[in-house]
C-alpha positions in Angstrom: 14.5 -1.2 -12.5 12.9 -2.5 -9.3 10.0 -4.8 -9.6 7.1 -4.6 -7.0 4.5 -7.3 -7.0 1.2 -6.9 -5.2 -1.0 -9.9 -4.2 -4.0 -10.6 -2.0 -6.7 -8.8 -3.8 -10.1 -10.4 -4.5 -13.9 -10.1 -4.2 -15.3 -9.7 -0.7 -18.5 -8.6 1.0 -19.0 -5.3 2.9 -17.6 -5.6 6.4 -15.0 -8.3 5.5 -11.3 -8.0 5.8 -8.5 -8.5 3.3 -4.7 -8.3 3.5 -2.6 -7.2 0.6 1.1 -7.9 0.2 3.7 -6.2 -1.8 7.1 -7.9 -2.4 10.3 -6.7 -3.9 13.9 -7.5 -4.1 15.5 -8.3 -0.8 18.6 -6.3 -1.6 17.1 -2.8 -1.4 13.8 -3.2 0.4 15.1 -1.9 3.7 16.2 1.3 2.0 12.7 2.1 0.8 10.0 4.4 2.1 6.8 2.9 0.8 3.2 3.6 0.3 -0.2 2.2 -0.9 -2.3 4.0 -3.4 -5.6 3.0 -5.0 -7.6 3.9 -8.1 -11.3 3.4 -8.2 -13.2 3.1 -11.5 -13.5 6.5 -13.2 -11.4 8.2 -10.5 -7.9 9.4 -10.2 -5.4 7.4 -8.2 -5.4 8.4 -4.5 -3.1 8.0 -1.6 -4.0 5.4 1.0 -1.1 5.5 3.4 2.7 5.6 3.8 5.3 4.0 5.9 8.9 5.1 6.5 11.9 3.1 5.9 12.2 2.2 9.6 8.5 1.4 9.9 8.3 3.8 12.9 6.3 6.5 11.0 3.0 5.5 9.4 0.3 7.8 8.0 -3.1 7.2 6.5 -5.6 9.0 4.5 -8.7 10.2 6.3 -10.9 7.7 4.3 -9.1 4.7 5.7 -7.8 5.9 9.1 -8.8 3.4 11.8 -9.8 0.7 9.3 -6.6 0.0 7.4 -3.2 -0.8 8.8 0.2 -0.7 7.0 3.1 -2.8 8.1 6.4 -3.9 6.7 8.6 -6.9 7.3 12.1 -6.0 6.2 13.4 -9.6 6.8 10.8 -10.8 4.3 11.1 -7.7 2.0 7.3 -7.4 2.1 4.9 -4.6 2.6 1.4 -5.3 4.0 -1.9 -3.5 3.9 -4.5 -4.9 6.4 -7.9 -3.8 5.4 -10.8 -4.2 7.8 -14.5 -3.1 7.7 -14.3 -2.9 3.9 -17.1 -1.1 2.1 -18.1 -0.5 -1.5 -16.1 2.7 -1.7 -12.9 0.7 -1.1 -13.3 -1.0 -4.4 -10.3 -0.1 -6.5 -7.0 -1.3 -7.9 -4.4 -1.1 -5.1 -0.8 -0.2 -5.9 2.3 -0.3 -3.8 5.1 2.2 -4.4 8.6 2.6 -3.2 11.3 5.2 -3.0 14.9 4.7 -1.9 15.7 7.1 0.9 18.6 7.9 3.3 16.5 9.1 6.2 14.9 6.4 8.3 11.8 8.3 9.3 10.8 10.1 6.1 7.6 9.4 4.4 5.8 10.8 1.3 2.2 11.3 0.3 2.5 12.5 -3.3 2.7 10.0 -6.2 5.5 11.9 -7.9 7.9 11.2 -5.0 7.9 7.4 -5.7 10.2 5.8 -8.2 8.9 2.2 -8.3 5.4 0.9 -8.7 3.7 -2.4 -8.8 1.1 -3.5 -11.4 -1.7 -3.4 -8.9 -4.2 -5.9 -7.4 -7.9 -5.6 -7.7 -10.1 -5.3 -4.6 -13.8 -5.5 -5.1 -16.2 -5.0 -2.2 -19.8 -6.0 -2.8 -22.5 -4.3 -0.7 
């Protein structure tokens, strides 16, 4: 069972930036397509964005496009989520997810495609 660990959450003000990290075992990280999801209070978990195993293909939800940026560093087996221009609607628990894939460019949007999940990190944006 793979363990994913998110970090970097916290309380910020509207307009601020925050960077989340997600680390996992070095052995398999480069084989994973990965994603960020979030769950706001009282709402279902929603997709934020995905990155392919190679890092060459990245997709974002409409709600974060242009404000959030996903990146990965395979040498440090770490996934990042840079969040800029945060607003109160971004308040949520943020989760990273991973799926071992053979194709370098594939990415997935649906939760059910992912095999491994972190415990989440809380992001709270005060207005």
